[in-house]
Biopython code that builds the backbone (N, CA, C, O; Angstrom):
import numpy as np
from Bio.PDB.StructureBuilder import StructureBuilder

atoms = [
    (1, "MET", "N", (0.808, -1.191, 0.000)),
    (1, "MET", "CA", (0.000, 0.000, 0.000)),
    (1, "MET", "C", (0.850, 1.254, 0.000)),
    (1, "MET", "O", (0.380, 2.324, -0.388)),
    (2, "SER", "N", (2.092, 1.134, 0.429)),
    (2, "SER", "CA", (2.936, 2.314, 0.519)),
    (2, "SER", "C", (3.378, 2.799, -0.861)),
    (2, "SER", "O", (3.921, 3.897, -0.981)),
    (3, "HIS", "N", (3.151, 1.989, -1.915)),
    (3, "HIS", "CA", (3.567, 2.369, -3.255)),
    (3, "HIS", "C", (2.443, 3.000, -4.068)),
    (3, "HIS", "O", (2.619, 3.242, -5.262)),
    (4, "ASP", "N", (1.306, 3.270, -3.464)),
    (4, "ASP", "CA", (0.202, 3.908, -4.177)),
    (4, "ASP", "C", (0.604, 5.322, -4.567)),
    (4, "ASP", "O", (1.175, 6.072, -3.775)),
    (5, "LEU", "N", (0.288, 5.662, -5.809)),
    (5, "LEU", "CA", (0.598, 6.999, -6.295)),
    (5, "LEU", "C", (-0.601, 7.907, -6.083)),
    (5, "LEU", "O", (-1.751, 7.478, -6.181)),
    (6, "SER", "N", (-0.317, 9.145, -5.796)),
    (6, "SER", "CA", (-1.403, 10.099, -5.638)),
    (6, "SER", "C", (-1.962, 10.453, -7.009)),
    (6, "SER", "O", (-1.347, 10.164, -8.036)),
    (7, "LEU", "N", (-3.120, 11.075, -7.013)),
    (7, "LEU", "CA", (-3.751, 11.466, -8.261)),
    (7, "LEU", "C", (-2.861, 12.435, -9.026)),
    (7, "LEU", "O", (-2.760, 12.349, -10.250)),
    (8, "LYS", "N", (-2.235, 13.329, -8.336)),
    (8, "LYS", "CA", (-1.370, 14.308, -8.993)),
    (8, "LYS", "C", (-0.177, 13.625, -9.668)),
    (8, "LYS", "O", (0.250, 14.052, -10.741)),
    (9, "GLU", "N", (0.361, 12.577, -9.052)),
    (9, "GLU", "CA", (1.512, 11.879, -9.623)),
    (9, "GLU", "C", (1.121, 11.035, -10.825)),
    (9, "GLU", "O", (1.942, 10.803, -11.713)),
    (10, "THR", "N", (-0.127, 10.573, -10.862)),
    (10, "THR", "CA", (-0.537, 9.713, -11.967)),
    (10, "THR", "C", (-1.070, 10.490, -13.155)),
    (10, "THR", "O", (-1.261, 9.918, -14.228)),
    (11, "GLN", "N", (-1.315, 11.787, -12.988)),
    (11, "GLN", "CA", (-1.801, 12.575, -14.116)),
    (11, "GLN", "C", (-0.710, 12.681, -15.173)),
    (11, "GLN", "O", (0.482, 12.700, -14.865)),
    (12, "LYS", "N", (-1.141, 12.747, -16.405)),
    (12, "LYS", "CA", (-0.195, 12.824, -17.506)),
    (12, "LYS", "C", (0.383, 14.231, -17.596)),
    (12, "LYS", "O", (-0.287, 15.217, -17.288)),
    (13, "GLU", "N", (1.622, 14.300, -18.019)),
    (13, "GLU", "CA", (2.311, 15.581, -18.067)),
    (13, "GLU", "C", (2.111, 16.312, -19.382)),
    (13, "GLU", "O", (2.549, 17.454, -19.514)),
    (14, "TYR", "N", (1.469, 15.695, -20.350)),
    (14, "TYR", "CA", (1.363, 16.313, -21.662)),
    (14, "TYR", "C", (-0.007, 16.925, -21.907)),
    (14, "TYR", "O", (-0.411, 17.081, -23.059)),
    (15, "HIS", "N", (-0.727, 17.272, -20.854)),
    (15, "HIS", "CA", (-1.983, 17.978, -21.056)),
    (15, "HIS", "C", (-1.689, 19.325, -21.683)),
    (15, "HIS", "O", (-0.662, 19.948, -21.415)),
    (16, "GLY", "N", (-2.611, 19.757, -22.520)),
    (16, "GLY", "CA", (-2.398, 20.984, -23.252)),
    (16, "GLY", "C", (-2.507, 22.222, -22.395)),
    (16, "GLY", "O", (-3.022, 22.200, -21.277)),
    (17, "THR", "N", (-2.015, 23.278, -22.947)),
    (17, "THR", "CA", (-2.116, 24.573, -22.295)),
    (17, "THR", "C", (-3.351, 25.286, -22.827)),
    (17, "THR", "O", (-3.991, 24.828, -23.774)),
    (18, "LEU", "N", (-3.671, 26.404, -22.211)),
    (18, "LEU", "CA", (-4.804, 27.191, -22.682)),
    (18, "LEU", "C", (-4.566, 27.646, -24.122)),
    (18, "LEU", "O", (-5.497, 27.696, -24.926)),
    (19, "LYS", "N", (-3.324, 27.974, -24.438)),
    (19, "LYS", "CA", (-2.989, 28.420, -25.795)),
    (19, "LYS", "C", (-3.254, 27.311, -26.811)),
    (19, "LYS", "O", (-3.825, 27.577, -27.868)),
    (20, "SER", "N", (-2.851, 26.068, -26.513)),
    (20, "SER", "CA", (-3.070, 24.981, -27.462)),
    (20, "SER", "C", (-4.554, 24.667, -27.609)),
    (20, "SER", "O", (-5.011, 24.350, -28.707)),
    (21, "TYR", "N", (-5.314, 24.751, -26.512)),
    (21, "TYR", "CA", (-6.756, 24.529, -26.603)),
    (21, "TYR", "C", (-7.429, 25.615, -27.435)),
    (21, "TYR", "O", (-8.325, 25.321, -28.227)),
    (22, "LEU", "N", (-7.012, 26.851, -27.266)),
    (22, "LEU", "CA", (-7.589, 27.942, -28.048)),
    (22, "LEU", "C", (-7.253, 27.814, -29.526)),
    (22, "LEU", "O", (-8.109, 28.045, -30.379)),
    (23, "ILE", "N", (-6.012, 27.449, -29.834)),
    (23, "ILE", "CA", (-5.630, 27.247, -31.233)),
    (23, "ILE", "C", (-6.462, 26.132, -31.847)),
    (23, "ILE", "O", (-6.983, 26.284, -32.952)),
    (24, "GLY", "N", (-6.591, 25.016, -31.146)),
    (24, "GLY", "CA", (-7.395, 23.902, -31.644)),
    (24, "GLY", "C", (-8.847, 24.283, -31.832)),
    (24, "GLY", "O", (-9.466, 23.910, -32.828)),
    (25, "PHE", "N", (-9.397, 25.027, -30.879)),
    (25, "PHE", "CA", (-10.790, 25.463, -30.970)),
    (25, "PHE", "C", (-10.996, 26.387, -32.159)),
    (25, "PHE", "O", (-11.957, 26.225, -32.911)),
    (26, "ILE", "N", (-10.103, 27.358, -32.337)),
    (26, "ILE", "CA", (-10.258, 28.319, -33.428)),
    (26, "ILE", "C", (-10.100, 27.637, -34.782)),
    (26, "ILE", "O", (-10.861, 27.919, -35.708)),
    (27, "VAL", "N", (-9.123, 26.743, -34.907)),
    (27, "VAL", "CA", (-8.942, 26.026, -36.180)),
    (27, "VAL", "C", (-10.159, 25.154, -36.470)),
    (27, "VAL", "O", (-10.625, 25.112, -37.609)),
    (28, "SER", "N", (-10.680, 24.457, -35.465)),
    (28, "SER", "CA", (-11.872, 23.629, -35.658)),
    (28, "SER", "C", (-13.076, 24.479, -36.038)),
    (28, "SER", "O", (-13.865, 24.099, -36.903)),
    (29, "LEU", "N", (-13.211, 25.616, -35.396)),
    (29, "LEU", "CA", (-14.317, 26.513, -35.705)),
    (29, "LEU", "C", (-14.223, 27.036, -37.135)),
    (29, "LEU", "O", (-15.227, 27.078, -37.846)),
    (30, "VAL", "N", (-13.034, 27.432, -37.557)),
    (30, "VAL", "CA", (-12.843, 27.922, -38.928)),
    (30, "VAL", "C", (-13.153, 26.815, -39.938)),
    (30, "VAL", "O", (-13.818, 27.068, -40.943)),
    (31, "LEU", "N", (-12.681, 25.597, -39.683)),
    (31, "LEU", "CA", (-12.955, 24.494, -40.606)),
    (31, "LEU", "C", (-14.456, 24.198, -40.686)),
    (31, "LEU", "O", (-14.972, 23.899, -41.763)),
    (32, "THR", "N", (-15.145, 24.278, -39.570)),
    (32, "THR", "CA", (-16.593, 24.054, -39.560)),
    (32, "THR", "C", (-17.322, 25.149, -40.329)),
    (32, "THR", "O", (-18.235, 24.859, -41.103)),
    (33, "ILE", "N", (-16.930, 26.401, -40.122)),
    (33, "ILE", "CA", (-17.569, 27.517, -40.820)),
    (33, "ILE", "C", (-17.316, 27.430, -42.323)),
    (33, "ILE", "O", (-18.222, 27.687, -43.117)),
    (34, "VAL", "N", (-16.106, 27.074, -42.719)),
    (34, "VAL", "CA", (-15.799, 26.927, -44.141)),
    (34, "VAL", "C", (-16.641, 25.817, -44.757)),
    (34, "VAL", "O", (-17.186, 25.986, -45.847)),
    (35, "SER", "N", (-16.751, 24.681, -44.067)),
    (35, "SER", "CA", (-17.563, 23.576, -44.581)),
    (35, "SER", "C", (-19.019, 23.986, -44.736)),
    (35, "SER", "O", (-19.638, 23.740, -45.772)),
    (36, "PHE", "N", (-19.558, 24.611, -43.699)),
    (36, "PHE", "CA", (-20.951, 25.060, -43.762)),
    (36, "PHE", "C", (-21.155, 26.072, -44.883)),
    (36, "PHE", "O", (-22.142, 25.997, -45.615)),
    (37, "SER", "N", (-20.237, 27.006, -45.020)),
    (37, "SER", "CA", (-20.359, 28.039, -46.049)),
    (37, "SER", "C", (-20.328, 27.443, -47.447)),
    (37, "SER", "O", (-21.078, 27.871, -48.324)),
    (38, "LEU", "N", (-19.468, 26.464, -47.658)),
    (38, "LEU", "CA", (-19.406, 25.827, -48.972)),
    (38, "LEU", "C", (-20.709, 25.139, -49.329)),
    (38, "LEU", "O", (-21.154, 25.209, -50.474)),
    (39, "VAL", "N", (-21.322, 24.481, -48.368)),
    (39, "VAL", "CA", (-22.583, 23.792, -48.631)),
    (39, "VAL", "C", (-23.724, 24.790, -48.779)),
    (39, "VAL", "O", (-24.542, 24.666, -49.691)),
    (40, "ALA", "N", (-23.786, 25.768, -47.900)),
    (40, "ALA", "CA", (-24.905, 26.717, -47.912)),
    (40, "ALA", "C", (-24.881, 27.650, -49.118)),
    (40, "ALA", "O", (-25.932, 27.999, -49.655)),
    (41, "SER", "N", (-23.688, 28.054, -49.543)),
    (41, "SER", "CA", (-23.609, 29.021, -50.644)),
    (41, "SER", "C", (-23.728, 28.369, -52.014)),
    (41, "SER", "O", (-24.105, 29.031, -52.981)),
    (42, "GLY", "N", (-23.417, 27.095, -52.110)),
    (42, "GLY", "CA", (-23.501, 26.419, -53.399)),
    (42, "GLY", "C", (-22.356, 26.756, -54.330)),
    (42, "GLY", "O", (-22.484, 26.588, -55.543)),
    (43, "ILE", "N", (-21.243, 27.227, -53.797)),
    (43, "ILE", "CA", (-20.078, 27.553, -54.624)),
    (43, "ILE", "C", (-19.576, 26.315, -55.341)),
    (43, "ILE", "O", (-19.256, 26.367, -56.529)),
    (44, "LEU", "N", (-19.507, 25.213, -54.634)),
    (44, "LEU", "CA", (-19.104, 23.940, -55.217)),
    (44, "LEU", "C", (-20.311, 23.013, -55.266)),
    (44, "LEU", "O", (-21.253, 23.152, -54.485)),
    (45, "SER", "N", (-20.265, 22.066, -56.198)),
    (45, "SER", "CA", (-21.348, 21.089, -56.263)),
    (45, "SER", "C", (-20.778, 19.749, -56.729)),
    (45, "SER", "O", (-19.676, 19.672, -57.272)),
    (46, "GLY", "N", (-21.543, 18.727, -56.505)),
    (46, "GLY", "CA", (-21.160, 17.403, -56.963)),
    (46, "GLY", "C", (-19.962, 16.849, -56.224)),
    (46, "GLY", "O", (-19.806, 17.032, -55.017)),
    (47, "LEU", "N", (-19.116, 16.161, -56.988)),
    (47, "LEU", "CA", (-17.955, 15.504, -56.384)),
    (47, "LEU", "C", (-16.937, 16.489, -55.837)),
    (47, "LEU", "O", (-16.243, 16.183, -54.867)),
    (48, "ASN", "N", (-16.835, 17.663, -56.438)),
    (48, "ASN", "CA", (-15.897, 18.663, -55.907)),
    (48, "ASN", "C", (-16.275, 19.050, -54.483)),
    (48, "ASN", "O", (-15.407, 19.198, -53.624)),
    (49, "LEU", "N", (-17.567, 19.212, -54.236)),
    (49, "LEU", "CA", (-18.033, 19.543, -52.893)),
    (49, "LEU", "C", (-17.773, 18.393, -51.929)),
    (49, "LEU", "O", (-17.333, 18.611, -50.800)),
    (50, "VAL", "N", (-18.040, 17.185, -52.368)),
    (50, "VAL", "CA", (-17.830, 16.010, -51.512)),
    (50, "VAL", "C", (-16.359, 15.875, -51.146)),
    (50, "VAL", "O", (-16.028, 15.677, -49.977)),
    (51, "TYR", "N", (-15.477, 15.978, -52.127)),
    (51, "TYR", "CA", (-14.046, 15.855, -51.857)),
    (51, "TYR", "C", (-13.547, 16.966, -50.922)),
    (51, "TYR", "O", (-12.725, 16.722, -50.039)),
    (52, "THR", "N", (-14.047, 18.167, -51.125)),
    (52, "THR", "CA", (-13.635, 19.289, -50.277)),
    (52, "THR", "C", (-14.117, 19.095, -48.839)),
    (52, "THR", "O", (-13.358, 19.312, -47.894)),
    (53, "ILE", "N", (-15.372, 18.688, -48.672)),
    (53, "ILE", "CA", (-15.922, 18.483, -47.326)),
    (53, "ILE", "C", (-15.204, 17.336, -46.625)),
    (53, "ILE", "O", (-14.905, 17.430, -45.435)),
    (54, "VAL", "N", (-14.923, 16.255, -47.348)),
    (54, "VAL", "CA", (-14.213, 15.117, -46.741)),
    (54, "VAL", "C", (-12.803, 15.536, -46.326)),
    (54, "VAL", "O", (-12.345, 15.164, -45.245)),
    (55, "SER", "N", (-12.116, 16.297, -47.159)),
    (55, "SER", "CA", (-10.762, 16.727, -46.792)),
    (55, "SER", "C", (-10.796, 17.688, -45.599)),
    (55, "SER", "O", (-9.920, 17.625, -44.736)),
    (56, "LEU", "N", (-11.789, 18.568, -45.538)),
    (56, "LEU", "CA", (-11.914, 19.449, -44.379)),
    (56, "LEU", "C", (-12.259, 18.649, -43.115)),
    (56, "LEU", "O", (-11.776, 18.966, -42.028)),
    (57, "ALA", "N", (-13.088, 17.621, -43.259)),
    (57, "ALA", "CA", (-13.441, 16.792, -42.104)),
    (57, "ALA", "C", (-12.230, 16.013, -41.597)),
    (57, "ALA", "O", (-12.025, 15.912, -40.388)),
    (58, "LEU", "N", (-11.430, 15.465, -42.502)),
    (58, "LEU", "CA", (-10.215, 14.754, -42.088)),
    (58, "LEU", "C", (-9.226, 15.703, -41.416)),
    (58, "LEU", "O", (-8.583, 15.344, -40.429)),
    (59, "THR", "N", (-9.111, 16.909, -41.953)),
    (59, "THR", "CA", (-8.242, 17.904, -41.330)),
    (59, "THR", "C", (-8.721, 18.242, -39.929)),
    (59, "THR", "O", (-7.920, 18.372, -39.003)),
    (60, "GLN", "N", (-10.036, 18.385, -39.777)),
    (60, "GLN", "CA", (-10.575, 18.697, -38.453)),
    (60, "GLN", "C", (-10.381, 17.534, -37.489)),
    (60, "GLN", "O", (-10.121, 17.752, -36.305)),
    (61, "ALA", "N", (-10.504, 16.301, -37.977)),
    (61, "ALA", "CA", (-10.268, 15.143, -37.113)),
    (61, "ALA", "C", (-8.823, 15.120, -36.628)),
    (61, "ALA", "O", (-8.569, 14.823, -35.460)),
    (62, "ILE", "N", (-7.882, 15.428, -37.501)),
    (62, "ILE", "CA", (-6.472, 15.464, -37.112)),
    (62, "ILE", "C", (-6.222, 16.577, -36.102)),
    (62, "ILE", "O", (-5.497, 16.383, -35.127)),
    (63, "VAL", "N", (-6.825, 17.749, -36.334)),
    (63, "VAL", "CA", (-6.672, 18.865, -35.387)),
    (63, "VAL", "C", (-7.187, 18.467, -34.014)),
    (63, "VAL", "O", (-6.539, 18.743, -33.004)),
    (64, "GLN", "N", (-8.345, 17.821, -33.968)),
    (64, "GLN", "CA", (-8.907, 17.430, -32.673)),
    (64, "GLN", "C", (-8.082, 16.339, -32.005)),
    (64, "GLN", "O", (-7.936, 16.336, -30.783)),
    (65, "LEU", "N", (-7.542, 15.414, -32.792)),
    (65, "LEU", "CA", (-6.689, 14.383, -32.205)),
    (65, "LEU", "C", (-5.422, 14.981, -31.599)),
    (65, "LEU", "O", (-4.962, 14.536, -30.548)),
    (66, "LEU", "N", (-4.868, 15.975, -32.254)),
    (66, "LEU", "CA", (-3.618, 16.560, -31.774)),
    (66, "LEU", "C", (-3.832, 17.554, -30.640)),
    (66, "LEU", "O", (-3.116, 17.510, -29.639)),
    (67, "PHE", "N", (-4.807, 18.449, -30.781)),
    (67, "PHE", "CA", (-4.958, 19.528, -29.806)),
    (67, "PHE", "C", (-5.802, 19.143, -28.592)),
    (67, "PHE", "O", (-5.559, 19.647, -27.496)),
    (68, "PHE", "N", (-6.790, 18.259, -28.764)),
    (68, "PHE", "CA", (-7.686, 17.951, -27.651)),
    (68, "PHE", "C", (-7.416, 16.589, -27.032)),
    (68, "PHE", "O", (-7.509, 16.443, -25.814)),
    (69, "LEU", "N", (-7.084, 15.589, -27.839)),
    (69, "LEU", "CA", (-6.806, 14.262, -27.297)),
    (69, "LEU", "C", (-5.318, 14.028, -27.060)),
    (69, "LEU", "O", (-4.933, 13.015, -26.475)),
    (70, "HIS", "N", (-4.496, 14.944, -27.503)),
    (70, "HIS", "CA", (-3.042, 14.906, -27.289)),
    (70, "HIS", "C", (-2.432, 13.600, -27.792)),
    (70, "HIS", "O", (-1.539, 13.040, -27.155)),
    (71, "LEU", "N", (-2.911, 13.126, -28.921)),
    (71, "LEU", "CA", (-2.404, 11.882, -29.475)),
    (71, "LEU", "C", (-0.980, 12.080, -29.969)),
    (71, "LEU", "O", (-0.694, 13.035, -30.692)),
    (72, "GLY", "N", (-0.108, 11.197, -29.588)),
    (72, "GLY", "CA", (1.279, 11.256, -30.011)),
    (72, "GLY", "C", (2.175, 12.112, -29.142)),
    (72, "GLY", "O", (3.356, 12.265, -29.451)),
    (73, "GLN", "N", (1.649, 12.677, -28.061)),
    (73, "GLN", "CA", (2.452, 13.538, -27.208)),
    (73, "GLN", "C", (2.948, 12.835, -25.953)),
    (73, "GLN", "O", (3.603, 13.454, -25.114)),
    (74, "GLU", "N", (2.647, 11.562, -25.819)),
    (74, "GLU", "CA", (3.056, 10.850, -24.610)),
    (74, "GLU", "C", (4.470, 10.291, -24.763)),
    (74, "GLU", "O", (4.978, 10.128, -25.872)),
    (75, "GLU", "N", (5.071, 10.010, -23.651)),
    (75, "GLU", "CA", (6.399, 9.407, -23.654)),
    (75, "GLU", "C", (6.282, 7.934, -24.024)),
    (75, "GLU", "O", (5.191, 7.364, -24.022)),
    (76, "LYS", "N", (7.398, 7.340, -24.333)),
    (76, "LYS", "CA", (7.384, 5.926, -24.693)),
    (76, "LYS", "C", (7.088, 5.079, -23.478)),
    (76, "LYS", "O", (7.507, 5.474, -22.390)),
    (77, "PRO", "N", (6.424, 3.983, -23.556)),
    (77, "PRO", "CA", (5.779, 3.424, -24.738)),
    (77, "PRO", "C", (4.495, 4.178, -25.060)),
    (77, "PRO", "O", (3.799, 4.634, -24.153)),
    (78, "ARG", "N", (4.189, 4.308, -26.300)),
    (78, "ARG", "CA", (3.043, 5.092, -26.754)),
    (78, "ARG", "C", (1.781, 4.226, -26.799)),
    (78, "ARG", "O", (1.290, 3.895, -27.878)),
    (79, "TRP", "N", (1.266, 3.867, -25.644)),
    (79, "TRP", "CA", (0.119, 2.970, -25.567)),
    (79, "TRP", "C", (-1.135, 3.603, -26.159)),
    (79, "TRP", "O", (-1.898, 2.932, -26.854)),
    (80, "GLU", "N", (-1.352, 4.876, -25.893)),
    (80, "GLU", "CA", (-2.548, 5.519, -26.431)),
    (80, "GLU", "C", (-2.505, 5.559, -27.950)),
    (80, "GLU", "O", (-3.539, 5.402, -28.598)),
    (81, "THR", "N", (-1.332, 5.764, -28.527)),
    (81, "THR", "CA", (-1.204, 5.769, -29.972)),
    (81, "THR", "C", (-1.453, 4.377, -30.535)),
    (81, "THR", "O", (-2.127, 4.237, -31.555)),
    (82, "PHE", "N", (-0.919, 3.350, -29.887)),
    (82, "PHE", "CA", (-1.182, 1.976, -30.325)),
    (82, "PHE", "C", (-2.670, 1.650, -30.247)),
    (82, "PHE", "O", (-3.224, 1.037, -31.159)),
    (83, "ILE", "N", (-3.303, 2.054, -29.174)),
    (83, "ILE", "CA", (-4.733, 1.796, -29.017)),
    (83, "ILE", "C", (-5.531, 2.533, -30.092)),
    (83, "ILE", "O", (-6.506, 1.996, -30.616)),
    (84, "PHE", "N", (-5.127, 3.750, -30.420)),
    (84, "PHE", "CA", (-5.810, 4.496, -31.474)),
    (84, "PHE", "C", (-5.676, 3.782, -32.813)),
    (84, "PHE", "O", (-6.662, 3.638, -33.536)),
    (85, "TYR", "N", (-4.472, 3.334, -33.152)),
    (85, "TYR", "CA", (-4.281, 2.623, -34.418)),
    (85, "TYR", "C", (-5.068, 1.316, -34.439)),
    (85, "TYR", "O", (-5.605, 0.945, -35.483)),
    (86, "PHE", "N", (-5.149, 0.617, -33.324)),
    (86, "PHE", "CA", (-5.931, -0.606, -33.251)),
    (86, "PHE", "C", (-7.413, -0.299, -33.450)),
    (86, "PHE", "O", (-8.118, -1.049, -34.124)),
    (87, "MET", "N", (-7.890, 0.802, -32.865)),
    (87, "MET", "CA", (-9.277, 1.206, -33.047)),
    (87, "MET", "C", (-9.566, 1.526, -34.506)),
    (87, "MET", "O", (-10.619, 1.156, -35.024)),
    (88, "VAL", "N", (-8.638, 2.212, -35.175)),
    (88, "VAL", "CA", (-8.813, 2.523, -36.595)),
    (88, "VAL", "C", (-8.850, 1.227, -37.407)),
    (88, "VAL", "O", (-9.659, 1.101, -38.326)),
    (89, "LEU", "N", (-7.991, 0.269, -37.081)),
    (89, "LEU", "CA", (-7.982, -1.011, -37.780)),
    (89, "LEU", "C", (-9.321, -1.733, -37.619)),
    (89, "LEU", "O", (-9.877, -2.227, -38.600)),
    (90, "ILE", "N", (-9.834, -1.799, -36.408)),
    (90, "ILE", "CA", (-11.119, -2.449, -36.155)),
    (90, "ILE", "C", (-12.239, -1.717, -36.897)),
    (90, "ILE", "O", (-13.118, -2.350, -37.481)),
    (91, "LEU", "N", (-12.203, -0.399, -36.871)),
    (91, "LEU", "CA", (-13.214, 0.386, -37.573)),
    (91, "LEU", "C", (-13.170, 0.116, -39.077)),
    (91, "LEU", "O", (-14.214, -0.046, -39.708)),
    (92, "LEU", "N", (-11.973, 0.067, -39.649)),
    (92, "LEU", "CA", (-11.846, -0.232, -41.079)),
    (92, "LEU", "C", (-12.354, -1.632, -41.405)),
    (92, "LEU", "O", (-13.018, -1.825, -42.423)),
    (93, "ILE", "N", (-12.053, -2.601, -40.562)),
    (93, "ILE", "CA", (-12.536, -3.962, -40.793)),
    (93, "ILE", "C", (-14.059, -3.991, -40.788)),
    (93, "ILE", "O", (-14.671, -4.617, -41.654)),
    (94, "VAL", "N", (-14.669, -3.326, -39.828)),
    (94, "VAL", "CA", (-16.132, -3.324, -39.739)),
    (94, "VAL", "C", (-16.754, -2.600, -40.928)),
    (94, "VAL", "O", (-17.702, -3.108, -41.527)),
    (95, "VAL", "N", (-16.239, -1.426, -41.280)),
    (95, "VAL", "CA", (-16.823, -0.646, -42.372)),
    (95, "VAL", "C", (-16.617, -1.342, -43.709)),
    (95, "VAL", "O", (-17.569, -1.489, -44.475)),
    (96, "ILE", "N", (-15.390, -1.774, -44.005)),
    (96, "ILE", "CA", (-15.123, -2.432, -45.285)),
    (96, "ILE", "C", (-15.871, -3.750, -45.369)),
    (96, "ILE", "O", (-16.414, -4.087, -46.421)),
    (97, "GLY", "N", (-15.908, -4.496, -44.282)),
    (97, "GLY", "CA", (-16.661, -5.747, -44.277)),
    (97, "GLY", "C", (-18.144, -5.522, -44.502)),
    (97, "GLY", "O", (-18.783, -6.276, -45.236)),
    (98, "SER", "N", (-18.698, -4.492, -43.877)),
    (98, "SER", "CA", (-20.123, -4.190, -44.064)),
    (98, "SER", "C", (-20.407, -3.784, -45.506)),
    (98, "SER", "O", (-21.394, -4.229, -46.092)),
    (99, "LEU", "N", (-19.552, -2.946, -46.081)),
    (99, "LEU", "CA", (-19.744, -2.543, -47.475)),
    (99, "LEU", "C", (-19.627, -3.737, -48.414)),
    (99, "LEU", "O", (-20.381, -3.845, -49.380)),
    (100, "TRP", "N", (-18.699, -4.620, -48.138)),
    (100, "TRP", "CA", (-18.506, -5.808, -48.952)),
    (100, "TRP", "C", (-19.744, -6.704, -48.889)),
    (100, "TRP", "O", (-20.222, -7.188, -49.915)),
    (101, "ILE", "N", (-20.251, -6.917, -47.689)),
    (101, "ILE", "CA", (-21.441, -7.759, -47.525)),
    (101, "ILE", "C", (-22.648, -7.124, -48.208)),
    (101, "ILE", "O", (-23.396, -7.819, -48.896)),
    (102, "MET", "N", (-22.850, -5.839, -48.037)),
    (102, "MET", "CA", (-23.986, -5.170, -48.664)),
    (102, "MET", "C", (-23.881, -5.184, -50.184)),
    (102, "MET", "O", (-24.884, -5.354, -50.877)),
    (103, "SER", "N", (-22.681, -5.006, -50.697)),
    (103, "SER", "CA", (-22.482, -5.053, -52.142)),
    (103, "SER", "C", (-22.796, -6.454, -52.678)),
    (103, "SER", "O", (-23.458, -6.599, -53.705)),
    (104, "ASP", "N", (-22.320, -7.469, -51.978)),
    (104, "ASP", "CA", (-22.577, -8.839, -52.398)),
    (104, "ASP", "C", (-24.076, -9.153, -52.332)),
    (104, "ASP", "O", (-24.615, -9.787, -53.239)),
    (105, "LEU", "N", (-24.744, -8.716, -51.269)),
    (105, "LEU", "CA", (-26.186, -8.934, -51.158)),
    (105, "LEU", "C", (-26.938, -8.204, -52.263)),
    (105, "LEU", "O", (-27.912, -8.724, -52.806)),
    (106, "ASN", "N", (-26.486, -6.999, -52.593)),
    (106, "ASN", "CA", (-27.129, -6.240, -53.661)),
    (106, "ASN", "C", (-26.995, -6.973, -54.990)),
    (106, "ASN", "O", (-27.959, -7.050, -55.751)),
    (107, "GLU", "N", (-25.818, -7.509, -55.279)),
    (107, "GLU", "CA", (-25.621, -8.275, -56.519)),
    (107, "GLU", "C", (-26.523, -9.488, -56.559)),
    (107, "GLU", "O", (-27.138, -9.770, -57.587)),
    (108, "ARG", "N", (-26.610, -10.208, -55.460)),
    (108, "ARG", "CA", (-27.429, -11.413, -55.426)),
    (108, "ARG", "C", (-28.910, -11.090, -55.542)),
    (108, "ARG", "O", (-29.650, -11.815, -56.207)),
    (109, "MET", "N", (-29.342, -10.032, -54.916)),
    (109, "MET", "CA", (-30.759, -9.681, -54.977)),
    (109, "MET", "C", (-31.130, -9.114, -56.339)),
    (109, "MET", "O", (-32.207, -9.410, -56.856)),
    (110, "MET", "N", (-30.263, -8.310, -56.923)),
    (110, "MET", "CA", (-30.578, -7.700, -58.208)),
    (110, "MET", "C", (-30.511, -8.697, -59.347)),
    (110, "MET", "O", (-31.219, -8.534, -60.341)),
    (111, "SER", "N", (-29.684, -9.720, -59.235)),
    (111, "SER", "CA", (-29.647, -10.723, -60.295)),
    (111, "SER", "C", (-30.963, -11.490, -60.330)),
    (111, "SER", "O", (-31.414, -11.878, -61.408)),
    (112, "ASN", "N", (-31.584, -11.715, -59.187)),
    (112, "ASN", "CA", (-32.889, -12.369, -59.147)),
    (112, "ASN", "C", (-33.984, -11.442, -59.664)),
    (112, "ASN", "O", (-34.955, -11.908, -60.260)),
    (113, "MET", "N", (-33.845, -10.167, -59.448)),
    (113, "MET", "CA", (-34.836, -9.209, -59.933)),
    (113, "MET", "C", (-34.826, -9.145, -61.455)),
    (113, "MET", "O", (-35.880, -9.029, -62.080)),
    (114, "GLY", "N", (-33.655, -9.218, -62.047)),
    (114, "GLY", "CA", (-33.558, -9.195, -63.506)),
    (114, "GLY", "C", (-34.214, -10.411, -64.129)),
    (114, "GLY", "O", (-34.878, -10.292, -65.158)),
    (115, "ALA", "N", (-34.041, -11.579, -63.525)),
    (115, "ALA", "CA", (-34.661, -12.798, -64.036)),
    (115, "ALA", "C", (-36.171, -12.739, -63.853)),
    (115, "ALA", "O", (-36.912, -13.203, -64.719)),
    (116, "ALA", "N", (-36.634, -12.183, -62.757)),
    (116, "ALA", "CA", (-38.071, -12.083, -62.509)),
    (116, "ALA", "C", (-38.717, -11.090, -63.462)),
    (116, "ALA", "O", (-39.857, -11.303, -63.875)),
    (117, "MET", "N", (-38.043, -10.035, -63.818)),
    (117, "MET", "CA", (-38.591, -9.028, -64.722)),
    (117, "MET", "C", (-38.707, -9.561, -66.150)),
    (117, "MET", "O", (-39.608, -9.161, -66.887)),
    (118, "SER", "N", (-37.813, -10.449, -66.542)),
    (118, "SER", "CA", (-37.835, -10.954, -67.918)),
    (118, "SER", "C", (-38.950, -11.969, -68.131)),
    (118, "SER", "O", (-39.312, -12.242, -69.276)),
    (119, "HIS", "N", (-39.504, -12.536, -67.063)),
    (119, "HIS", "CA", (-40.574, -13.522, -67.202)),
    (119, "HIS", "C", (-41.932, -12.868, -67.393)),
    (119, "HIS", "O", (-42.890, -13.561, -67.734)),
    (120, "ASP", "N", (-42.055, -11.572, -67.189)),
    (120, "ASP", "CA", (-43.358, -10.900, -67.341)),
    (120, "ASP", "C", (-43.765, -10.758, -68.742)),
    (120, "ASP", "O", (-44.833, -10.215, -69.022)),
]
sb = StructureBuilder()
sb.init_structure("model")
sb.init_model(0)
sb.init_chain("A")
sb.init_seg("    ")
for serial, (resi, resn, name, xyz) in enumerate(atoms, 1):
    if name == "N":
        sb.init_residue(resn, " ", resi, " ")
    sb.init_atom(name, np.array(xyz, "f"), 0.0, 1.0, " ", f" {name:<3s}", serial, name[0])
structure = sb.get_structure()
């Protein structure tokens, strides 16, 4: 019991400062306003709009990971970074697997629809 660490000793040393939180907040706010403005004004349309919004969303995700979750700022071993990469791997497996299954089901269902339509 004498080796128990206090809460202050167990807290991580890489928590952000007020300046880093403000920078992250302002960058996230600007990215959100730009995304909203592009959609609301109709400056871009179609795939150009989709690609722009996706790139702004990925940029905002990176900003939030760096400024708010402090990913990659810990000392070695980087357990939080490993856990994040594992989470991304699991997420990709679930999403790609779901898309694959839905695509396969769509092919199987539509091939039967084509045969049923030709018998009329």
